[in-house]
N, C-alpha and C positions, 0 to 999 in steps of 0.2 A: 442699955439694951431696951429695945421696945417690946412692950408686952403684946402688942398686936402682931409682932413677928412670930410669936410662939403660938398664936391662935390656930394657925393652919401650918402644918408641918411641911406641906408641899409648896407653900407660897413664901417667898422671901422678899423682903423689901430692901432694895439697894439704891444707892444714890447714883444717878446717871449724870456725869459731868457734862455730857454733850447737851442734854436738854435742861440741865441745871434743876432737876427735880427728882424726887424719889419715885421709883417705878416698881411695880410688882413683877417679880420674876418667878414664874411657875416652873418647878422642876419637872422637865419632861426629858425623855431619852432621845434627844436630838443629836447629841454629841456623836 
């Protein structure tokens, strides 16, 4: 578990297989 993931509750760091790197996913109500 990354400590930087818990620094901001609204921001999650996920691995994107498409670009082969970790990108920040900001939780917004787009769904």
